[in-house]
N, C-alpha and C positions, 0 to 999 in steps of 0.2 A: 504493499500500499504506500502510495506516494504521500509524504507529509509536507504540507505547505507552511510557510512562515505565518505566524499569528500576529496580526496587526495589533491586537490588544496587548501583547507582550513586547512590542517594538522590535520584532525580530527582523533582521536583515542578515542573511547568511553570506559569509565570505565564500567566493567561488574561484578566486584567483590563487592558485597554489604557489606561484612565485612570491606573492605578497605575504601569504601565510608563512612561508619559509623565511622571508626577510624579517617579519615581525619577531619570530622566535630567535633568529640568529642575532638580532639587535639587542635582545634582552640578556645575552651572554649567560645562559644557564649552565651551572656546574652540576656534576653528578649528585652531590650531596645536598643541593638546594631543596628546601621544602617549598613547592610551588602550588599556588591556588589559582585556578583559572575560573573567571567569572563568565557565565553564559557561554559554554562551549558549543552550543547548538548541536550540529551533527559531527563535530570533531575535526573541523578543517585545520585548526591550529593545534589541537590536542595531539594529533599524531606526530607532529614535529617536536612538541615538548617532550613526548615520551622517548624520543631519540636521544634526549639530553639527560633526563632524570627519570627514575621510577617513583620518586617522592612527589607525585602529583595528585592533587585532589581537585575535582571539578564541582562547581556549584551550578546546578541547572534546575530552573523552576518547571520547565515543560516536561511532563512525564513521558510524552512520546519521544522526545529527544533523548531522555535518559535510557529508554529502551533501545534506541539506536546505538547509543554510546556503549551500553552493556554488551551489545552484540558485536560491535567492532573491537572493543577493548575489554575483554572479560576480566582482567586483573585490575582495572582502573577503579579507584575509589570515587564513587559518584554520590553526591549529596543533593537529593531532590527537594531543595528548599529555596526560599527567597533569600538572596544574599544579604539583603538589608536586615533580615531577622536572625542571621547566623551569629553564633558566639565564636568569634575568630580565635579566642584564647584556647579553644579546644584543639586547634590545629598547630598551635605554637607552644606545645608542652615541652618540646625538646630544644628547639632553637627558633630564631625569628623566621618569619615567612616572607615569600616574595609573591606578588600578585600581578597577574596578567589577564587581559580580557578585551573582547570586543563588546562594549556595554551598550545597553539601550539608551538612545538619546534622551528620552523623557525622564530618566532617573539618574542622570550623570551627576548632578550636584549632590544628591543624597549619598551616592556611592563614594564620591570624593570626600565628603564630610565624614563618612564612616571610616575611611582609611585614615583620615586625620585623627579621629577619636581613638583609633587603635595603633597610632604611630609607634608606640613603645614596643610592639611585637612585630612590626613590619619593617623590613630592611629597605625595600623599594617597591615600586609598582610601575607597570607600563600598560597604558590603556589606549584603546582606540575610541575616540569620541568625535563629536561634531567639530569641524574645524573652527567655527566661530566661537564655540565654547572654549576650545583650547586657547584661542586668542585672549579670551577674557581672564582665564586663569593665569596667564603669563603677562597680562597687561601692566604697563607702567602707570604711575600716578599722573593725573592730568588728562588721561584719555577717557572717552565715554565708556569703554569696556571695563574700566577699572572699578572694582567694588569689593564687597565682603569676600567672595571666593578668591579674588586675586590676593588680598592681604593674607588670608588664612593659609592658602597654598604656599605662598612665598615666605611665610614665617616658619611653618611647621615642616617644610620640605624645600628642596631645591628643584623646581620644575624645569623641564627642558622640552621644547618643541622638537619633534623628530620629523619624519617624512609624512607627506600627504598620501591619502588613499582615495582615489576617485570613485565616484558612484558606480562606475562600470564594473568594479570588482565585487559587487554585491548582487544578490537576488533576494527580494526585489530591489531594483535600483533606486536608491534614495535620491532626493532632489538636491542634496548638498554633499559636499566633500567631507571626508573624515580626516582625522589627523592622529598620528601616534604621538602620545605625550608621556614623558618619563618623570616620575617623582622619586627623588632620593631623600628618604626620611632620615638618613644619617647626617644630612647637612642642614639640620634645622638651626634656627637662631632663637629658639625657645629659651635658651639659657640667659638671654638678655632681658627676659620679662620677669618682673618681680611677682606678679600675681596673674597667672594664665586665665583663671576663671573671670577675673575682672577685665582683662585685656579683651577676651572674646565678647563680653557684654558691651564693652566700650566701643569696639569696632562696629558691632551690629547696630548700636544706638546711633552712632555718628552717621551711618549710611541710611538710617531709617527714613529720613526725609532729605533726599539728595539735593533738592533745590534750596534748602534752608541752610543758614550759616551753622557752624558748629555750636555757637552759643545757644541757638534755638533748638537744634537737634539734641544736644546733651541736657537740656533743661530738665527732662524727666528723671535724670540720675542724681540731681541735687548735689553736684560736685562743687568743691571750692576752686572755681576756675582761676581765682586770683593767685593760687599757688604756682601757676605756670606763667612764665614770660612768653606769651604766645598770643598771636592775633586770632581770636575766636570768631572774627567775621569771615574767615576762610571757610570753604566748603570741604567736606570729607574727601572728595576725589582729588583735591589738591595736595593731600598729605602723602608722603612716601611711606613705605613700610617702616622704615627707621623712625619717621616722625611719629607714627602711631605707637611704636614701642616706647619711645622716649616720653611722649605726652601721657600715655596711660600709666607709666611708672611714676611720673610726677603727681598724677591725680589719684593714684590708688589710695583709698581711705586707710588710715593707720588703725 
């Protein structure tokens, strides 16, 4: 029985073997690496990962795809669950994990934030996402793409844009191009932050009303803005990642 991609799950299957091979090759997998693949589909990338390591677990929500994967790779550990509901610590009992995947466009932000939340057990990650989203994650301050995801990704990892993947490499063919993006969680600047919980809240609040000045946006936090020698008539998108770190450290309640 032929199984077609499910629109409800945002499925777009990779059909270009050269791209699949390139994706895996770029990730530089070593035999002892513990690798998790998100959304393997029918195993287009999976088979090339298995050439590099046997320590692979795949997380696939679609039970039909799980059956196909089980048939193709009988020894493969398949987790038939929603990645967003998985406890990743269960896969990192021995050492840190590495994460790879062609992920659905509609839940990219949620997946990236989950990786950030689990950064202490993840060495790095390489994802295929929508090209425009990749640009937002790596955007510099002052640009319209710059926002909360940009700041968080650039603080808690070192992101790197890799190669583009055109729509012609998928079935069904999406209307946009994809991009491979790499996150190195070992190169975080988190150690510069005095209170990570406050920092996250501070950044989210600063961007909550983009058109307003920081003075207005941060009003709900009841901060002592006078503690900082800073122009609070500026808007959030004008602050660099280092500016956010420095300002949040200054304003962190004692």
